[in-house]
C-alpha positions in Angstrom: -67.5 -0.1 -25.6 -67.5 -3.9 -25.1 -67.0 -4.9 -21.5 -63.9 -6.9 -22.3 -62.3 -4.0 -24.2 -63.2 -1.6 -21.3 -61.5 -3.9 -18.8 -58.4 -4.2 -21.0 -58.2 -0.4 -21.5 -58.4 0.2 -17.8 -55.8 -2.4 -17.0 -53.5 -0.9 -19.6 -53.9 2.5 -18.1 -53.2 1.2 -14.6 -50.1 -0.6 -15.9 -48.7 2.5 -17.5 -49.4 4.5 -14.4 -47.8 1.9 -12.1 -44.7 1.7 -14.4 -44.4 5.4 -14.5 -44.7 5.7 -10.7 -42.1 2.9 -10.2 -39.7 4.5 -12.7 -40.1 7.9 -11.1 -39.4 6.6 -7.6 -36.4 4.6 -8.8 -34.9 7.5 -10.8 -35.4 10.1 -8.2 -37.2 12.3 -10.7 -39.0 15.1 -8.9 -36.5 15.3 -6.1 -37.2 11.9 -4.6 -35.0 9.9 -2.1 -32.5 9.0 -4.8 -31.6 12.6 -5.6 -28.0 13.5 -5.0 -24.5 12.0 -5.0 -24.3 8.6 -3.2 -20.6 8.4 -2.9 -17.2 9.2 -4.5 -14.5 6.6 -4.9 -10.9 7.4 -5.8 -9.2 5.3 -8.5 -5.4 5.1 -8.5 -2.8 4.0 -11.0 0.9 3.5 -10.5 2.8 5.6 -13.0 6.6 5.6 -13.5 7.3 7.8 -10.5 4.6 6.3 -8.3 0.9 6.0 -7.5 -1.5 8.9 -8.0 -5.3 9.4 -8.2 -6.0 8.8 -11.9 -9.8 9.0 -11.8 -12.8 9.3 -9.5 -16.1 7.4 -9.6 -19.1 9.4 -8.6 -22.1 7.3 -7.7 -25.8 8.2 -8.1 -29.1 6.6 -7.2 -29.9 5.5 -10.7 -28.6 5.1 -14.2 -27.0 8.3 -15.4 -27.8 9.9 -18.8 -24.3 9.9 -20.3 -25.4 12.2 -23.1 -25.7 15.1 -20.7 -22.1 14.7 -19.4 -19.0 16.5 -20.6 -15.5 17.2 -19.2 -16.8 20.3 -17.5 -19.5 18.5 -15.5 -17.1 17.9 -12.7 -14.0 19.7 -11.3 -11.3 17.8 -9.3 -8.7 19.3 -7.0 -5.8 17.3 -5.5 -2.5 17.7 -3.7 0.6 19.0 -5.3 2.7 17.1 -2.8 5.1 14.5 -3.9 7.3 13.0 -1.2 10.3 12.9 -3.5 10.3 16.7 -4.2 8.0 18.6 -1.8 7.9 19.4 1.9 5.1 17.8 3.7 3.5 21.2 4.2 2.5 21.0 0.6 0.2 18.0 1.3 -3.0 20.1 2.0 -2.3 22.6 -0.8 -4.6 21.6 -3.6 -4.4 22.3 -7.3 -6.9 21.9 -10.1 -6.7 18.6 -12.0 -7.3 18.4 -15.7 -10.2 16.2 -16.6 -9.6 14.3 -19.8 -12.6 11.9 -20.0 -16.0 11.6 -18.5 -18.2 8.5 -19.0 -20.6 6.2 -17.2 -19.9 2.7 -15.9 -21.7 0.0 -13.9 -18.9 -0.3 -11.4 -16.6 2.1 -9.6 -13.6 1.6 -11.9 -12.3 2.7 -15.3 -13.0 1.0 -18.6 -10.2 0.1 -21.1 -12.3 1.4 -24.0 -13.3 4.6 -22.2 -16.8 4.3 -23.5 -20.1 4.8 -21.6 -22.2 1.9 -20.7 -25.5 2.0 -18.6 -24.6 2.5 -15.0 -25.0 4.6 -11.8 -21.3 5.6 -11.8 -19.8 8.6 -13.6 -16.0 8.0 -14.2 -14.0 11.2 -14.3 -10.5 10.4 -15.7 -7.6 12.8 -15.0 -4.5 13.8 -16.9 -1.9 11.2 -16.2 1.0 13.5 -17.0 0.0 16.2 -14.5 2.3 16.5 -11.4 -0.5 16.2 -8.9 -2.6 13.7 -7.0 0.3 11.5 -5.7 -0.8 9.1 -2.9 2.4 8.2 -1.1 3.4 10.3 1.9 6.1 10.3 4.6 5.2 7.7 7.2 7.8 7.6 10.1 11.2 9.2 10.7 12.9 7.1 13.4 16.2 8.6 12.3 17.2 11.2 9.7 16.0 8.6 7.2 12.2 8.2 6.8 9.8 5.6 5.6 6.8 6.2 3.4 3.3 4.8 3.1 0.1 5.2 1.0 -2.0 8.0 2.5 -5.1 6.5 4.1 -6.9 9.8 3.9 -6.5 11.1 0.3 -7.1 14.9 0.1 -8.8 14.7 -3.3 -11.9 16.8 -3.7 -14.7 16.8 -6.3 -17.3 19.4 -7.2 -20.2 18.7 -9.4 -20.5 21.8 -11.5 -23.4 20.9 -13.7 -26.7 19.1 -13.1 -26.6 15.3 -13.6 -29.6 13.6 -15.1 -31.0 10.1 -15.2 -32.2 8.3 -18.3 -35.2 10.0 -19.9 -38.4 8.2 -19.4 -39.3 7.7 -23.1 -35.8 7.8 -24.6 -35.8 11.5 -25.3 -34.9 14.7 -23.4 -32.6 15.3 -20.5 -34.2 12.9 -18.1 -35.0 13.4 -14.3 -32.6 15.3 -12.1 -30.3 13.0 -10.1 -28.2 15.8 -8.6 -28.2 19.5 -9.2 -24.9 21.2 -10.0 -23.1 23.1 -7.1 -19.7 24.3 -8.1 -19.0 25.7 -4.7 -19.4 22.3 -2.9 -16.2 20.4 -2.6 -16.8 16.8 -1.7 -14.4 14.4 0.0 -13.8 10.9 -1.0 -16.2 8.4 0.7 -15.3 5.1 -0.8 -12.3 2.8 -0.3 -9.8 3.5 -3.1 -9.8 1.2 -6.1 -6.0 0.7 -6.7 -5.6 -0.6 -10.2 -3.1 -3.5 -10.4 -1.9 -2.9 -6.8 -5.1 -4.4 -5.3 -4.3 -7.6 -7.2 -1.2 -8.3 -5.0 -1.6 -10.8 -2.1 0.1 -10.5 1.3 2.4 -13.0 2.8 5.0 -13.2 5.5 8.1 -15.3 6.1 9.4 -16.0 9.6 12.9 -17.1 10.3 14.5 -17.2 13.8 12.2 -14.5 15.2 12.5 -12.1 12.2 9.5 -11.6 10.0 9.9 -10.6 6.3 6.6 -9.3 5.0 6.0 -9.4 1.2 3.4 -9.1 -1.5 3.2 -11.2 -4.5 1.2 -11.4 -7.7 0.2 -14.5 -9.6 -1.1 -14.6 -13.2 -4.9 -14.3 -13.6 -5.1 -17.9 -14.9 -2.3 -19.3 -12.7 -1.8 -23.0 -13.4 0.4 -25.0 -10.9 1.2 -27.4 -13.7 3.0 -24.7 -15.7 6.1 -22.8 -14.9 6.4 -19.0 -14.9 9.3 -16.6 -14.7 9.7 -14.9 -11.3 10.6 -11.2 -10.9 11.9 -10.3 -7.4 11.5 -6.6 -6.8 13.8 -5.1 -4.1 12.6 -1.6 -3.1 14.4 1.5 -1.8 15.1 2.3 1.9 12.0 4.3 2.4 9.7 1.5 1.3 11.1 -0.8 4.1 8.6 -2.2 6.6 7.8 0.2 9.5 4.9 -1.5 11.1 1.9 -0.2 9.1 3.0 0.8 5.6 1.6 -2.2 3.8 1.9 -2.4 0.0 4.0 0.8 -0.3 6.8 -1.1 -2.0 4.3 -1.9 -4.8 2.7 1.6 -5.0 5.6 4.0 -4.5 7.2 3.5 -7.9 6.9 1.4 -11.1 9.2 -1.6 -10.8 6.6 -4.0 -9.2 3.6 -3.3 -11.5 5.6 -2.7 -14.7 5.8 -6.5 -15.3 2.0 -6.7 -15.6 1.9 -4.1 -18.4 2.6 -5.5 -21.9 3.0 -1.9 -23.2 6.1 -1.7 -21.0 7.5 -5.2 -21.3 6.7 -5.8 -25.0 5.3 -9.2 -24.2 2.0 -10.8 -22.9 4.0 -13.5 -21.1 2.7 -14.1 -17.6 5.2 -13.3 -14.8 5.0 -14.0 -11.1 6.1 -11.0 -9.0 7.5 -11.1 -5.5 8.0 -7.8 -3.7 9.5 -8.2 -0.2 9.5 -5.4 2.2 12.9 -5.4 3.9 13.5 -4.6 7.6 16.4 -2.3 7.0 18.7 -4.1 9.4 21.7 -4.4 7.0 22.5 -6.0 3.7 24.0 -9.4 4.8 21.3 -10.3 7.3 18.5 -9.2 5.0 20.0 -11.1 2.1 20.1 -14.2 4.2 16.4 -13.8 4.9 15.6 -13.0 1.3 17.4 -16.2 0.1 15.4 -18.3 2.5 12.2 -16.7 1.4 13.1 -17.4 -2.2 13.8 -21.0 -1.6 10.4 -21.4 0.1 8.6 -19.4 -2.5 10.1 -21.3 -5.5 9.1 -24.5 -3.8 5.5 -23.4 -3.1 4.7 -21.9 -6.5 5.1 -22.8 -10.2 8.4 -20.9 -10.8 10.7 -21.6 -13.7 13.9 -22.1 -11.8 15.9 -21.1 -14.9 14.2 -17.7 -15.0 14.4 -16.0 -11.6 15.2 -12.3 -11.9 15.9 -9.5 -9.5 15.4 -5.8 -10.0 16.3 -3.1 -7.5 15.8 0.5 -6.5 18.5 2.3 -4.5 18.9 0.5 -1.2 17.6 -2.8 -2.7 20.9 -3.1 -4.6 22.7 -4.0 -1.3 20.3 -6.9 -0.9 20.9 -8.0 -4.4 24.7 -7.9 -4.3 24.7 -9.9 -1.1 22.1 -12.4 -2.3 23.9 -12.9 -5.6 27.1 -13.6 -3.8 25.5 -15.9 -1.3 23.4 -17.9 -3.7 24.3 -17.1 -7.4 22.6 -20.4 -8.4 19.2 -18.9 -7.7 19.3 -16.1 -10.3 19.2 -15.8 -14.1 19.9 -12.0 -14.3 19.5 -8.7 -12.5 18.7 -5.0 -13.1 20.1 -2.4 -10.7 18.9 1.1 -10.8 20.4 4.0 -8.8 22.2 1.6 -6.5 25.2 1.1 -4.2 28.5 -0.2 -5.4 29.3 -3.9 -5.5 32.4 -5.0 -3.6 35.3 -7.1 -5.0 34.1 -10.4 -3.4 30.6 -9.9 -4.6 31.8 -9.1 -8.1 33.9 -12.2 -8.1 31.0 -14.4 -7.1 28.8 -12.8 -9.8 31.4 -13.3 -12.5 32.0 -16.9 -11.4 28.3 -17.6 -11.9 28.2 -15.6 -15.1 25.0 -13.7 -14.0 24.0 -11.1 -16.6 23.5 -7.6 -15.2 22.2 -4.2 -16.4 23.2 -1.3 -14.2 21.6 2.2 -14.6 22.3 5.4 -12.7 21.6 9.2 -12.9 24.7 11.3 -13.7 23.6 13.9 -11.1 22.2 11.5 -8.5 22.1 13.6 -5.3 21.9 10.7 -2.9 24.2 8.0 -4.4 26.9 9.6 -6.5 27.5 8.3 -10.0 30.9 7.1 -8.9 29.2 4.2 -7.1 27.8 2.9 -10.4 31.1 3.5 -12.2 33.0 1.6 -9.5 30.5 -1.3 -9.9 31.1 -1.3 -13.7 34.9 -1.4 -13.1 34.7 -4.1 -10.4 32.5 -6.4 -12.5 34.6 -5.9 -15.7 37.7 -6.7 -13.8 36.1 -9.8 -12.2 34.9 -11.1 -15.6 38.4 -10.4 -17.2 40.0 -12.3 -14.4 38.1 -15.3 -15.5 39.5 -14.9 -19.0 36.4 -13.4 -20.7 36.9 -11.3 -23.8 35.6 -7.7 -24.0 32.8 -9.0 -26.3 31.8 -11.6 -23.7 31.9 -9.1 -20.9 29.7 -6.7 -22.9 27.1 -9.5 -23.2 27.1 -10.1 -19.5 27.3 -6.5 -18.3 25.2 -3.7 -19.7 25.6 -0.1 -18.3 23.6 3.1 -18.8 24.1 6.6 -17.4 21.2 9.1 -17.6 21.6 12.8 -18.0 19.0 15.1 -16.4 16.9 15.4 -19.5 16.1 11.7 -19.3 14.0 12.2 -16.1 10.4 13.3 -16.5 10.4 14.5 -12.9 13.4 16.2 -11.2 14.5 13.4 -9.0 17.9 12.3 -10.5 18.3 9.5 -7.9 15.2 7.8 -9.4 17.0 6.1 -12.2 14.2 3.5 -12.3 12.3 6.3 -14.1 14.1 6.4 -17.4 15.0 2.7 -17.0 11.4 1.5 -16.9 10.4 3.8 -19.7 12.9 2.0 -21.9 11.2 -1.2 -22.9 14.4 -2.6 -24.4 15.9 -3.0 -21.0 12.9 -4.8 -19.6 12.8 -7.1 -22.6 16.5 -7.8 -22.2 16.0 -8.9 -18.6 13.1 -11.2 -19.4 15.0 -12.8 -22.3 17.9 -14.0 -20.1 17.8 -17.7 -19.2 20.1 -19.6 -16.8 21.9 -22.4 -18.5 20.9 -26.0 -17.6 22.9 -27.3 -14.7 
């Protein structure tokens, strides 16, 4: 053989050998340092009745061969506990979750198209309709009324039932072993949760005369200070009030904060700014005073369309709304009250004088706030509008009212009127369509 050809052949052989060695070391083929699961990250989603673990991301030392995966590759177990329905003793009692999709990704998060791309992460998506995997737990009970928080130590467990392989060296076959299946080994979560939508909220606080009002807010992805955006103020229930360490629970515990980021719920792709204060539970009038001051500051600091400031409430939040509407009706374009307290005559008169449109919803068998409270609110507001000379047709335009029978609730908490309310896109579209007349 010619000397040049011999040198080239030797060089080619060495190159192939070096490439093969490097590939084998990187892939963990043959049981190298990369063999095994590197970590497991929980991924959460806020559904209508609150946040739950919606998927897990299992990380490996190299790119995973997605062709060797199926929905039986992993099993997931999670808590059956839901703070709305179950005693806290149910928290450590785990049930099998239903796996609905398994694919690879290059990051520890889900993909909208649910299709595999080259990556070290296997995404295991779980049945969103299964009543399991809830993340919100009881936090503190200073009185007979408790607060809730997002559980910092999720009980979710994952077992890899089948062997997971890396990419095959020459594009064919199963590929090197990344981790062997072990159905008996339940693994805990190791990564910080990826909380879809919730992680996009920013923290702020407002101080007035020694009282701090913590809040979270969400700005559009392409926020432009030169534009103006509608503002949705979300006032949570009593249990989501601030207790010292339950950050973000008012966003995670139920749907009203994140719903406005989901076009499939609102029926529009319009950008909305969301403000979710976490009240201090010191009484409606004092909290409403603090809320109004926060709103004045927030509207001044951000590009808010002052003709489109809305408020939506859950349970206790209605007291803040009634007081805030009565105190500063000029601030608001419309409101949505779900499962709330009754408005009083003075508040109703102020609301009618300002002509603020309202939609009130309530469960017929609400076990915490009787349906009579909503019916009294409807009567008080109708009377207040009539006293100002409005016709029945005009009153109907300003006051919408819906009662929900038990069958309307996907889960058996008939106080949670926000459930069927936020599953009815027509109500959300109605609220966003209201605009305050020009002064």
